[in-house]
PyMOL Python script that loads the backbone (N, CA, C, O; Angstrom):
from pymol import cmd

cmd.read_pdbstr("""\
ATOM      1  N   UNK A   1     142.185  95.047 117.367  1.00  0.00           N
ATOM      2  CA  UNK A   1     141.053  95.935 117.279  1.00  0.00           C
ATOM      3  C   UNK A   1     140.023  95.409 116.279  1.00  0.00           C
ATOM      4  O   UNK A   1     138.818  95.492 116.517  1.00  0.00           O
ATOM      5  N   UNK A   2     140.501  94.877 115.177  1.00  0.00           N
ATOM      6  CA  UNK A   2     139.606  94.341 114.153  1.00  0.00           C
ATOM      7  C   UNK A   2     138.828  93.136 114.681  1.00  0.00           C
ATOM      8  O   UNK A   2     137.644  92.979 114.380  1.00  0.00           O
ATOM      9  N   UNK A   3     139.491  92.288 115.466  1.00  0.00           N
ATOM     10  CA  UNK A   3     138.800  91.132 116.050  1.00  0.00           C
ATOM     11  C   UNK A   3     137.686  91.558 116.988  1.00  0.00           C
ATOM     12  O   UNK A   3     136.630  90.928 117.036  1.00  0.00           O
ATOM     13  N   UNK A   4     137.926  92.639 117.740  1.00  0.00           N
ATOM     14  CA  UNK A   4     136.902  93.127 118.668  1.00  0.00           C
ATOM     15  C   UNK A   4     135.690  93.644 117.885  1.00  0.00           C
ATOM     16  O   UNK A   4     134.552  93.395 118.281  1.00  0.00           O
ATOM     17  N   UNK A   5     135.922  94.359 116.782  1.00  0.00           N
ATOM     18  CA  UNK A   5     134.818  94.860 115.960  1.00  0.00           C
ATOM     19  C   UNK A   5     134.037  93.706 115.343  1.00  0.00           C
ATOM     20  O   UNK A   5     132.808  93.745 115.273  1.00  0.00           O
ATOM     21  N   UNK A   6     134.754  92.683 114.899  1.00  0.00           N
ATOM     22  CA  UNK A   6     134.084  91.527 114.309  1.00  0.00           C
ATOM     23  C   UNK A   6     133.251  90.783 115.343  1.00  0.00           C
ATOM     24  O   UNK A   6     132.139  90.344 115.048  1.00  0.00           O
ATOM     25  N   UNK A   7     133.783  90.637 116.557  1.00  0.00           N
ATOM     26  CA  UNK A   7     133.026  89.944 117.596  1.00  0.00           C
ATOM     27  C   UNK A   7     131.813  90.769 118.034  1.00  0.00           C
ATOM     28  O   UNK A   7     130.762  90.203 118.333  1.00  0.00           O
ATOM     29  N   UNK A   8     131.945  92.100 118.075  1.00  0.00           N
ATOM     30  CA  UNK A   8     130.805  92.959 118.398  1.00  0.00           C
ATOM     31  C   UNK A   8     129.759  92.884 117.286  1.00  0.00           C
ATOM     32  O   UNK A   8     128.558  92.864 117.559  1.00  0.00           O
ATOM     33  N   UNK A   9     130.214  92.842 116.041  1.00  0.00           N
ATOM     34  CA  UNK A   9     129.289  92.715 114.923  1.00  0.00           C
ATOM     35  C   UNK A   9     128.552  91.388 114.954  1.00  0.00           C
ATOM     36  O   UNK A   9     127.350  91.330 114.698  1.00  0.00           O
ATOM     37  N   UNK A  10     129.271  90.333 115.266  1.00  0.00           N
ATOM     38  CA  UNK A  10     128.646  89.012 115.359  1.00  0.00           C
ATOM     39  C   UNK A  10     127.642  88.967 116.508  1.00  0.00           C
ATOM     40  O   UNK A  10     126.570  88.379 116.369  1.00  0.00           O
ATOM     41  N   UNK A  11     127.980  89.582 117.641  1.00  0.00           N
ATOM     42  CA  UNK A  11     127.064  89.610 118.783  1.00  0.00           C
ATOM     43  C   UNK A  11     125.828  90.446 118.465  1.00  0.00           C
ATOM     44  O   UNK A  11     124.719  90.103 118.875  1.00  0.00           O
ATOM     45  N   UNK A  12     126.021  91.544 117.732  1.00  0.00           N
ATOM     46  CA  UNK A  12     124.899  92.395 117.324  1.00  0.00           C
ATOM     47  C   UNK A  12     123.925  91.606 116.449  1.00  0.00           C
ATOM     48  O   UNK A  12     122.716  91.632 116.681  1.00  0.00           O
ATOM     49  N   UNK A  13     124.449  90.913 115.451  1.00  0.00           N
ATOM     50  CA  UNK A  13     123.569  90.162 114.552  1.00  0.00           C
ATOM     51  C   UNK A  13     122.931  88.966 115.241  1.00  0.00           C
ATOM     52  O   UNK A  13     121.817  88.570 114.900  1.00  0.00           O
ATOM     53  N   UNK A  14     123.634  88.391 116.208  1.00  0.00           N
ATOM     54  CA  UNK A  14     123.045  87.293 116.976  1.00  0.00           C
ATOM     55  C   UNK A  14     121.853  87.798 117.782  1.00  0.00           C
ATOM     56  O   UNK A  14     120.817  87.137 117.837  1.00  0.00           O
ATOM     57  N   UNK A  15     121.993  88.968 118.407  1.00  0.00           N
ATOM     58  CA  UNK A  15     120.892  89.562 119.165  1.00  0.00           C
ATOM     59  C   UNK A  15     119.741  89.937 118.231  1.00  0.00           C
ATOM     60  O   UNK A  15     118.574  89.745 118.573  1.00  0.00           O
ATOM     61  N   UNK A  16     120.069  90.466 117.063  1.00  0.00           N
ATOM     62  CA  UNK A  16     119.061  90.837 116.070  1.00  0.00           C
ATOM     63  C   UNK A  16     118.295  89.606 115.588  1.00  0.00           C
ATOM     64  O   UNK A  16     117.066  89.628 115.524  1.00  0.00           O
ATOM     65  N   UNK A  17     118.999  88.552 115.254  1.00  0.00           N
ATOM     66  CA  UNK A  17     118.353  87.322 114.782  1.00  0.00           C
ATOM     67  C   UNK A  17     117.515  86.667 115.867  1.00  0.00           C
ATOM     68  O   UNK A  17     116.456  86.111 115.579  1.00  0.00           O
ATOM     69  N   UNK A  18     117.975  86.724 117.108  1.00  0.00           N
ATOM     70  CA  UNK A  18     117.200  86.164 118.213  1.00  0.00           C
ATOM     71  C   UNK A  18     115.876  86.910 118.355  1.00  0.00           C
ATOM     72  O   UNK A  18     114.829  86.285 118.522  1.00  0.00           O
ATOM     73  N   UNK A  19     115.914  88.228 118.290  1.00  0.00           N
ATOM     74  CA  UNK A  19     114.699  89.026 118.379  1.00  0.00           C
ATOM     75  C   UNK A  19     113.768  88.720 117.205  1.00  0.00           C
ATOM     76  O   UNK A  19     112.560  88.582 117.396  1.00  0.00           O
ATOM     77  N   UNK A  20     114.318  88.615 116.000  1.00  0.00           N
ATOM     78  CA  UNK A  20     113.486  88.292 114.837  1.00  0.00           C
ATOM     79  C   UNK A  20     112.843  86.922 114.965  1.00  0.00           C
ATOM     80  O   UNK A  20     111.676  86.749 114.611  1.00  0.00           O
ATOM     81  N   UNK A  21     113.585  85.950 115.464  1.00  0.00           N
ATOM     82  CA  UNK A  21     113.023  84.607 115.620  1.00  0.00           C
ATOM     83  C   UNK A  21     111.894  84.595 116.650  1.00  0.00           C
ATOM     84  O   UNK A  21     110.880  83.927 116.446  1.00  0.00           O
ATOM     85  N   UNK A  22     112.056  85.318 117.738  1.00  0.00           N
ATOM     86  CA  UNK A  22     111.004  85.397 118.746  1.00  0.00           C
ATOM     87  C   UNK A  22     109.749  86.026 118.138  1.00  0.00           C
ATOM     88  O   UNK A  22     108.643  85.526 118.340  1.00  0.00           O
ATOM     89  N   UNK A  23     109.918  87.113 117.399  1.00  0.00           N
ATOM     90  CA  UNK A  23     108.773  87.775 116.758  1.00  0.00           C
ATOM     91  C   UNK A  23     108.112  86.861 115.734  1.00  0.00           C
ATOM     92  O   UNK A  23     106.884  86.808 115.655  1.00  0.00           O
ATOM     93  N   UNK A  24     108.910  86.143 114.950  1.00  0.00           N
ATOM     94  CA  UNK A  24     108.344  85.242 113.946  1.00  0.00           C
ATOM     95  C   UNK A  24     107.603  84.069 114.583  1.00  0.00           C
ATOM     96  O   UNK A  24     106.578  83.628 114.065  1.00  0.00           O
ATOM     97  N   UNK A  25     108.112  83.569 115.691  1.00  0.00           N
ATOM     98  CA  UNK A  25     107.426  82.475 116.388  1.00  0.00           C
ATOM     99  C   UNK A  25     106.085  82.959 116.931  1.00  0.00           C
ATOM    100  O   UNK A  25     105.076  82.267 116.802  1.00  0.00           O
ATOM    101  N   UNK A  26     106.072  84.145 117.540  1.00  0.00           N
ATOM    102  CA  UNK A  26     104.810  84.705 118.033  1.00  0.00           C
ATOM    103  C   UNK A  26     103.846  84.912 116.873  1.00  0.00           C
ATOM    104  O   UNK A  26     102.668  84.567 116.976  1.00  0.00           O
ATOM    105  N   UNK A  27     104.336  85.472 115.770  1.00  0.00           N
ATOM    106  CA  UNK A  27     103.515  85.687 114.584  1.00  0.00           C
ATOM    107  C   UNK A  27     102.922  84.370 114.086  1.00  0.00           C
ATOM    108  O   UNK A  27     101.733  84.313 113.769  1.00  0.00           O
ATOM    109  N   UNK A  28     103.726  83.319 114.014  1.00  0.00           N
ATOM    110  CA  UNK A  28     103.259  82.022 113.539  1.00  0.00           C
ATOM    111  C   UNK A  28     102.213  81.427 114.473  1.00  0.00           C
ATOM    112  O   UNK A  28     101.175  80.943 114.022  1.00  0.00           O
ATOM    113  N   UNK A  29     102.486  81.465 115.769  1.00  0.00           N
ATOM    114  CA  UNK A  29     101.555  80.884 116.735  1.00  0.00           C
ATOM    115  C   UNK A  29     100.206  81.601 116.680  1.00  0.00           C
ATOM    116  O   UNK A  29      99.158  80.955 116.693  1.00  0.00           O
ATOM    117  N   UNK A  30     100.232  82.921 116.620  1.00  0.00           N
ATOM    118  CA  UNK A  30      98.982  83.678 116.612  1.00  0.00           C
ATOM    119  C   UNK A  30      98.230  83.495 115.298  1.00  0.00           C
ATOM    120  O   UNK A  30      97.026  83.235 115.304  1.00  0.00           O
ATOM    121  N   UNK A  31      98.927  83.628 114.174  1.00  0.00           N
ATOM    122  CA  UNK A  31      98.216  83.574 112.893  1.00  0.00           C
ATOM    123  C   UNK A  31      97.833  82.151 112.498  1.00  0.00           C
ATOM    124  O   UNK A  31      96.678  81.896 112.156  1.00  0.00           O
ATOM    125  N   UNK A  32      98.763  81.245 112.541  1.00  0.00           N
ATOM    126  CA  UNK A  32      98.483  79.877 112.097  1.00  0.00           C
ATOM    127  C   UNK A  32      97.899  79.032 113.220  1.00  0.00           C
ATOM    128  O   UNK A  32      96.925  78.307 113.019  1.00  0.00           O
ATOM    129  N   UNK A  33      98.494  79.127 114.394  1.00  0.00           N
ATOM    130  CA  UNK A  33      98.038  78.306 115.521  1.00  0.00           C
ATOM    131  C   UNK A  33      96.664  78.700 116.017  1.00  0.00           C
ATOM    132  O   UNK A  33      95.749  77.877 116.037  1.00  0.00           O
ATOM    133  N   UNK A  34      96.509  79.969 116.422  1.00  0.00           N
ATOM    134  CA  UNK A  34      95.230  80.419 116.974  1.00  0.00           C
ATOM    135  C   UNK A  34      94.178  80.615 115.892  1.00  0.00           C
ATOM    136  O   UNK A  34      93.001  80.333 116.117  1.00  0.00           O
ATOM    137  N   UNK A  35      94.586  81.093 114.727  1.00  0.00           N
ATOM    138  CA  UNK A  35      93.625  81.403 113.678  1.00  0.00           C
ATOM    139  C   UNK A  35      93.178  80.218 112.852  1.00  0.00           C
ATOM    140  O   UNK A  35      92.110  80.267 112.240  1.00  0.00           O
ATOM    141  N   UNK A  36      93.974  79.141 112.815  1.00  0.00           N
ATOM    142  CA  UNK A  36      93.630  77.987 111.965  1.00  0.00           C
ATOM    143  C   UNK A  36      93.570  76.689 112.768  1.00  0.00           C
ATOM    144  O   UNK A  36      92.530  76.031 112.797  1.00  0.00           O
ATOM    145  N   UNK A  37      94.666  76.316 113.415  1.00  0.00           N
ATOM    146  CA  UNK A  37      94.742  75.016 114.075  1.00  0.00           C
ATOM    147  C   UNK A  37      93.863  74.906 115.319  1.00  0.00           C
ATOM    148  O   UNK A  37      93.193  73.893 115.518  1.00  0.00           O
ATOM    149  N   UNK A  38      93.865  75.927 116.140  1.00  0.00           N
ATOM    150  CA  UNK A  38      93.141  75.867 117.408  1.00  0.00           C
ATOM    151  C   UNK A  38      91.804  76.600 117.373  1.00  0.00           C
ATOM    152  O   UNK A  38      91.217  76.865 118.422  1.00  0.00           O
ATOM    153  N   UNK A  39      91.321  76.929 116.188  1.00  0.00           N
ATOM    154  CA  UNK A  39      90.111  77.735 116.082  1.00  0.00           C
ATOM    155  C   UNK A  39      88.910  77.038 116.712  1.00  0.00           C
ATOM    156  O   UNK A  39      88.118  77.694 117.388  1.00  0.00           O
ATOM    157  N   UNK A  40      88.753  75.752 116.518  1.00  0.00           N
ATOM    158  CA  UNK A  40      87.600  75.045 117.091  1.00  0.00           C
ATOM    159  C   UNK A  40      87.656  75.032 118.617  1.00  0.00           C
ATOM    160  O   UNK A  40      86.633  75.212 119.278  1.00  0.00           O
ATOM    161  N   UNK A  41      88.829  74.824 119.169  1.00  0.00           N
ATOM    162  CA  UNK A  41      88.987  74.829 120.623  1.00  0.00           C
ATOM    163  C   UNK A  41      88.729  76.220 121.187  1.00  0.00           C
ATOM    164  O   UNK A  41      88.047  76.366 122.201  1.00  0.00           O
ATOM    165  N   UNK A  42      89.274  77.242 120.530  1.00  0.00           N
ATOM    166  CA  UNK A  42      89.101  78.610 121.020  1.00  0.00           C
ATOM    167  C   UNK A  42      87.675  79.115 120.836  1.00  0.00           C
ATOM    168  O   UNK A  42      87.248  80.018 121.556  1.00  0.00           O
ATOM    169  N   UNK A  43      86.937  78.558 119.896  1.00  0.00           N
ATOM    170  CA  UNK A  43      85.562  78.997 119.679  1.00  0.00           C
ATOM    171  C   UNK A  43      84.641  78.651 120.841  1.00  0.00           C
ATOM    172  O   UNK A  43      83.532  79.180 120.920  1.00  0.00           O
ATOM    173  N   UNK A  44      85.070  77.782 121.738  1.00  0.00           N
ATOM    174  CA  UNK A  44      84.260  77.471 122.915  1.00  0.00           C
ATOM    175  C   UNK A  44      84.321  78.591 123.954  1.00  0.00           C
ATOM    176  O   UNK A  44      83.559  78.579 124.921  1.00  0.00           O
ATOM    177  N   UNK A  45      85.221  79.556 123.761  1.00  0.00           N
ATOM    178  CA  UNK A  45      85.386  80.689 124.663  1.00  0.00           C
ATOM    179  C   UNK A  45      84.856  81.944 123.958  1.00  0.00           C
ATOM    180  O   UNK A  45      85.134  82.157 122.777  1.00  0.00           O
ATOM    181  N   UNK A  46      84.098  82.767 124.677  1.00  0.00           N
ATOM    182  CA  UNK A  46      83.614  84.015 124.092  1.00  0.00           C
ATOM    183  C   UNK A  46      84.441  85.188 124.584  1.00  0.00           C
ATOM    184  O   UNK A  46      84.828  85.251 125.751  1.00  0.00           O
ATOM    185  N   UNK A  47      84.705  86.120 123.670  1.00  0.00           N
ATOM    186  CA  UNK A  47      85.460  87.336 123.971  1.00  0.00           C
ATOM    187  C   UNK A  47      84.740  88.507 123.313  1.00  0.00           C
ATOM    188  O   UNK A  47      84.605  88.547 122.090  1.00  0.00           O
ATOM    189  N   UNK A  48      84.284  89.446 124.109  1.00  0.00           N
ATOM    190  CA  UNK A  48      83.559  90.630 123.623  1.00  0.00           C
ATOM    191  C   UNK A  48      82.372  90.249 122.748  1.00  0.00           C
ATOM    192  O   UNK A  48      82.070  90.937 121.773  1.00  0.00           O
ATOM    193  N   UNK A  49      81.700  89.156 123.092  1.00  0.00           N
ATOM    194  CA  UNK A  49      80.525  88.725 122.355  1.00  0.00           C
ATOM    195  C   UNK A  49      80.811  87.880 121.131  1.00  0.00           C
ATOM    196  O   UNK A  49      79.880  87.477 120.433  1.00  0.00           O
ATOM    197  N   UNK A  50      82.069  87.602 120.853  1.00  0.00           N
ATOM    198  CA  UNK A  50      82.455  86.797 119.694  1.00  0.00           C
ATOM    199  C   UNK A  50      83.159  85.539 120.160  1.00  0.00           C
ATOM    200  O   UNK A  50      83.729  85.506 121.251  1.00  0.00           O
ATOM    201  N   UNK A  51      83.122  84.520 119.345  1.00  0.00           N
ATOM    202  CA  UNK A  51      83.899  83.318 119.632  1.00  0.00           C
ATOM    203  C   UNK A  51      85.376  83.676 119.501  1.00  0.00           C
ATOM    204  O   UNK A  51      85.777  84.359 118.558  1.00  0.00           O
ATOM    205  N   UNK A  52      86.177  83.214 120.450  1.00  0.00           N
ATOM    206  CA  UNK A  52      87.584  83.620 120.514  1.00  0.00           C
ATOM    207  C   UNK A  52      88.363  83.193 119.276  1.00  0.00           C
ATOM    208  O   UNK A  52      89.205  83.955 118.802  1.00  0.00           O
ATOM    209  N   UNK A  53      88.115  82.006 118.737  1.00  0.00           N
ATOM    210  CA  UNK A  53      88.809  81.569 117.522  1.00  0.00           C
ATOM    211  C   UNK A  53      88.517  82.480 116.355  1.00  0.00           C
ATOM    212  O   UNK A  53      89.423  82.847 115.606  1.00  0.00           O
ATOM    213  N   UNK A  54      87.247  82.854 116.190  1.00  0.00           N
ATOM    214  CA  UNK A  54      86.862  83.790 115.129  1.00  0.00           C
ATOM    215  C   UNK A  54      87.528  85.137 115.358  1.00  0.00           C
ATOM    216  O   UNK A  54      88.045  85.744 114.420  1.00  0.00           O
ATOM    217  N   UNK A  55      87.518  85.614 116.617  1.00  0.00           N
ATOM    218  CA  UNK A  55      88.114  86.907 116.928  1.00  0.00           C
ATOM    219  C   UNK A  55      89.604  86.929 116.595  1.00  0.00           C
ATOM    220  O   UNK A  55      90.095  87.904 116.025  1.00  0.00           O
ATOM    221  N   UNK A  56      90.328  85.862 116.946  1.00  0.00           N
ATOM    222  CA  UNK A  56      91.756  85.810 116.621  1.00  0.00           C
ATOM    223  C   UNK A  56      91.975  85.796 115.121  1.00  0.00           C
ATOM    224  O   UNK A  56      92.886  86.456 114.622  1.00  0.00           O
ATOM    225  N   UNK A  57      91.158  85.058 114.399  1.00  0.00           N
ATOM    226  CA  UNK A  57      91.329  84.983 112.949  1.00  0.00           C
ATOM    227  C   UNK A  57      91.043  86.328 112.291  1.00  0.00           C
ATOM    228  O   UNK A  57      91.677  86.669 111.293  1.00  0.00           O
ATOM    229  N   UNK A  58      90.103  87.096 112.828  1.00  0.00           N
ATOM    230  CA  UNK A  58      89.699  88.339 112.182  1.00  0.00           C
ATOM    231  C   UNK A  58      90.368  89.580 112.769  1.00  0.00           C
ATOM    232  O   UNK A  58      90.772  90.465 112.015  1.00  0.00           O
ATOM    233  N   UNK A  59      90.495  89.668 114.078  1.00  0.00           N
ATOM    234  CA  UNK A  59      90.981  90.888 114.719  1.00  0.00           C
ATOM    235  C   UNK A  59      92.234  90.687 115.559  1.00  0.00           C
ATOM    236  O   UNK A  59      93.171  91.483 115.483  1.00  0.00           O
ATOM    237  N   UNK A  60      92.253  89.641 116.346  1.00  0.00           N
ATOM    238  CA  UNK A  60      93.343  89.441 117.300  1.00  0.00           C
ATOM    239  C   UNK A  60      94.700  89.332 116.644  1.00  0.00           C
ATOM    240  O   UNK A  60      95.686  89.858 117.160  1.00  0.00           O
ATOM    241  N   UNK A  61      94.760  88.652 115.505  1.00  0.00           N
ATOM    242  CA  UNK A  61      96.049  88.519 114.826  1.00  0.00           C
ATOM    243  C   UNK A  61      96.538  89.870 114.318  1.00  0.00           C
ATOM    244  O   UNK A  61      97.738  90.143 114.359  1.00  0.00           O
ATOM    245  N   UNK A  62      95.633  90.719 113.841  1.00  0.00           N
ATOM    246  CA  UNK A  62      96.032  92.045 113.362  1.00  0.00           C
ATOM    247  C   UNK A  62      96.570  92.881 114.517  1.00  0.00           C
ATOM    248  O   UNK A  62      97.610  93.526 114.385  1.00  0.00           O
ATOM    249  N   UNK A  63      95.867  92.875 115.651  1.00  0.00           N
ATOM    250  CA  UNK A  63      96.347  93.613 116.827  1.00  0.00           C
ATOM    251  C   UNK A  63      97.713  93.098 117.274  1.00  0.00           C
ATOM    252  O   UNK A  63      98.602  93.875 117.622  1.00  0.00           O
ATOM    253  N   UNK A  64      97.858  91.789 117.258  1.00  0.00           N
ATOM    254  CA  UNK A  64      99.135  91.195 117.660  1.00  0.00           C
ATOM    255  C   UNK A  64     100.256  91.622 116.716  1.00  0.00           C
ATOM    256  O   UNK A  64     101.360  91.921 117.171  1.00  0.00           O
ATOM    257  N   UNK A  65      99.994  91.654 115.418  1.00  0.00           N
ATOM    258  CA  UNK A  65     101.013  92.049 114.448  1.00  0.00           C
ATOM    259  C   UNK A  65     101.429  93.507 114.649  1.00  0.00           C
ATOM    260  O   UNK A  65     102.616  93.829 114.582  1.00  0.00           O
ATOM    261  N   UNK A  66     100.469  94.378 114.893  1.00  0.00           N
ATOM    262  CA  UNK A  66     100.798  95.790 115.122  1.00  0.00           C
ATOM    263  C   UNK A  66     101.623  95.938 116.395  1.00  0.00           C
ATOM    264  O   UNK A  66     102.595  96.692 116.420  1.00  0.00           O
ATOM    265  N   UNK A  67     101.246  95.231 117.442  1.00  0.00           N
ATOM    266  CA  UNK A  67     102.011  95.269 118.689  1.00  0.00           C
ATOM    267  C   UNK A  67     103.425  94.744 118.456  1.00  0.00           C
ATOM    268  O   UNK A  67     104.388  95.295 118.988  1.00  0.00           O
ATOM    269  N   UNK A  68     103.551  93.678 117.662  1.00  0.00           N
ATOM    270  CA  UNK A  68     104.878  93.126 117.354  1.00  0.00           C
ATOM    271  C   UNK A  68     105.761  94.150 116.642  1.00  0.00           C
ATOM    272  O   UNK A  68     106.964  94.203 116.894  1.00  0.00           O
ATOM    273  N   UNK A  69     105.185  94.956 115.766  1.00  0.00           N
ATOM    274  CA  UNK A  69     105.964  95.981 115.073  1.00  0.00           C
ATOM    275  C   UNK A  69     106.552  96.963 116.074  1.00  0.00           C
ATOM    276  O   UNK A  69     107.738  97.284 116.006  1.00  0.00           O
ATOM    277  N   UNK A  70     105.729  97.442 117.005  1.00  0.00           N
ATOM    278  CA  UNK A  70     106.212  98.402 117.994  1.00  0.00           C
ATOM    279  C   UNK A  70     107.225  97.768 118.953  1.00  0.00           C
ATOM    280  O   UNK A  70     108.222  98.398 119.304  1.00  0.00           O
ATOM    281  N   UNK A  71     106.976  96.540 119.370  1.00  0.00           N
ATOM    282  CA  UNK A  71     107.916  95.845 120.256  1.00  0.00           C
ATOM    283  C   UNK A  71     109.248  95.631 119.549  1.00  0.00           C
ATOM    284  O   UNK A  71     110.306  95.839 120.144  1.00  0.00           O
ATOM    285  N   UNK A  72     109.205  95.214 118.275  1.00  0.00           N
ATOM    286  CA  UNK A  72     110.438  95.002 117.518  1.00  0.00           C
ATOM    287  C   UNK A  72     111.231  96.305 117.396  1.00  0.00           C
ATOM    288  O   UNK A  72     112.443  96.315 117.611  1.00  0.00           O
ATOM    289  N   UNK A  73     110.553  97.401 117.054  1.00  0.00           N
ATOM    290  CA  UNK A  73     111.242  98.692 116.916  1.00  0.00           C
ATOM    291  C   UNK A  73     111.865  99.119 118.242  1.00  0.00           C
ATOM    292  O   UNK A  73     113.004  99.585 118.272  1.00  0.00           O
ATOM    293  N   UNK A  74     111.127  98.963 119.333  1.00  0.00           N
ATOM    294  CA  UNK A  74     111.648  99.346 120.649  1.00  0.00           C
ATOM    295  C   UNK A  74     112.856  98.487 121.034  1.00  0.00           C
ATOM    296  O   UNK A  74     113.872  99.007 121.496  1.00  0.00           O
ATOM    297  N   UNK A  75     112.739  97.181 120.844  1.00  0.00           N
ATOM    298  CA  UNK A  75     113.832  96.283 121.218  1.00  0.00           C
ATOM    299  C   UNK A  75     115.058  96.499 120.327  1.00  0.00           C
ATOM    300  O   UNK A  75     116.191  96.421 120.801  1.00  0.00           O
ATOM    301  N   UNK A  76     114.836  96.770 119.046  1.00  0.00           N
ATOM    302  CA  UNK A  76     115.979  97.031 118.165  1.00  0.00           C
ATOM    303  C   UNK A  76     116.689  98.324 118.561  1.00  0.00           C
ATOM    304  O   UNK A  76     117.915  98.404 118.477  1.00  0.00           O
ATOM    305  N   UNK A  77     115.940  99.332 118.990  1.00  0.00           N
ATOM    306  CA  UNK A  77     116.572 100.558 119.472  1.00  0.00           C
ATOM    307  C   UNK A  77     117.439 100.272 120.696  1.00  0.00           C
ATOM    308  O   UNK A  77     118.530 100.826 120.827  1.00  0.00           O
ATOM    309  N   UNK A  78     116.957  99.406 121.593  1.00  0.00           N
ATOM    310  CA  UNK A  78     117.756  99.032 122.760  1.00  0.00           C
ATOM    311  C   UNK A  78     119.018  98.281 122.337  1.00  0.00           C
ATOM    312  O   UNK A  78     120.103  98.533 122.862  1.00  0.00           O
ATOM    313  N   UNK A  79     118.870  97.360 121.389  1.00  0.00           N
ATOM    314  CA  UNK A  79     120.033  96.602 120.903  1.00  0.00           C
ATOM    315  C   UNK A  79     121.018  97.534 120.218  1.00  0.00           C
ATOM    316  O   UNK A  79     122.226  97.413 120.421  1.00  0.00           O
ATOM    317  N   UNK A  80     120.518  98.467 119.407  1.00  0.00           N
ATOM    318  CA  UNK A  80     121.394  99.430 118.732  1.00  0.00           C
ATOM    319  C   UNK A  80     122.177 100.264 119.742  1.00  0.00           C
ATOM    320  O   UNK A  80     123.372 100.496 119.561  1.00  0.00           O
ATOM    321  N   UNK A  81     121.510 100.718 120.806  1.00  0.00           N
ATOM    322  CA  UNK A  81     122.209 101.492 121.831  1.00  0.00           C
ATOM    323  C   UNK A  81     123.244 100.639 122.559  1.00  0.00           C
ATOM    324  O   UNK A  81     124.335 101.111 122.879  1.00  0.00           O
ATOM    325  N   UNK A  82     122.895  99.390 122.814  1.00  0.00           N
ATOM    326  CA  UNK A  82     123.820  98.502 123.528  1.00  0.00           C
ATOM    327  C   UNK A  82     125.104  98.297 122.735  1.00  0.00           C
ATOM    328  O   UNK A  82     126.188  98.237 123.315  1.00  0.00           O
ATOM    329  N   UNK A  83     124.990  98.189 121.409  1.00  0.00           N
ATOM    330  CA  UNK A  83     126.161  97.943 120.578  1.00  0.00           C
ATOM    331  C   UNK A  83     126.681  99.211 119.920  1.00  0.00           C
ATOM    332  O   UNK A  83     127.532  99.147 119.033  1.00  0.00           O
ATOM    333  N   UNK A  84     126.172 100.368 120.352  1.00  0.00           N
ATOM    334  CA  UNK A  84     126.621 101.676 119.912  1.00  0.00           C
ATOM    335  C   UNK A  84     126.536 101.843 118.388  1.00  0.00           C
ATOM    336  O   UNK A  84     127.470 102.333 117.754  1.00  0.00           O
ATOM    337  N   UNK A  85     125.419 101.435 117.824  1.00  0.00           N
ATOM    338  CA  UNK A  85     125.185 101.638 116.392  1.00  0.00           C
ATOM    339  C   UNK A  85     123.881 102.408 116.182  1.00  0.00           C
ATOM    340  O   UNK A  85     123.300 102.369 115.098  1.00  0.00           O
ATOM    341  N   UNK A  86     123.430 103.100 117.214  1.00  0.00           N
ATOM    342  CA  UNK A  86     122.165 103.841 117.144  1.00  0.00           C
ATOM    343  C   UNK A  86     122.328 105.137 116.381  1.00  0.00           C
ATOM    344  O   UNK A  86     123.433 105.649 116.205  1.00  0.00           O
ATOM    345  N   UNK A  87     121.189 105.656 115.931  1.00  0.00           N
ATOM    346  CA  UNK A  87     121.167 106.934 115.234  1.00  0.00           C
ATOM    347  C   UNK A  87     120.836 108.025 116.243  1.00  0.00           C
ATOM    348  O   UNK A  87     120.095 107.790 117.198  1.00  0.00           O
ATOM    349  N   UNK A  88     121.365 109.174 116.038  1.00  0.00           N
ATOM    350  CA  UNK A  88     121.087 110.301 116.944  1.00  0.00           C
ATOM    351  C   UNK A  88     119.858 111.019 116.536  1.00  0.00           C
ATOM    352  O   UNK A  88     119.469 111.993 117.180  1.00  0.00           O
TER     353      UNK A  88
END
""", "prot")
cmd.dss("prot")
cmd.show_as("cartoon", "prot")
cmd.util.cbc("prot")
cmd.orient("prot")
């Protein structure tokens, strides 16, 4: 029984870490990649009257971060239910 709990705990943390890594990669790509590295390339495209690189650096990254918070919370609730560690 103890081995089963340990394996479920390990699987839970593996799923948690996978979700965190995906969120961190998206965060890095949007903030550093789009906002700094690719800004000149993205500035050739206009979005809502602004250059896209500027928009990502000023607004798009913030919107993406807020969306990531909600996605992370939703996905963690699903993971918690899957491994029966959710709150009622």
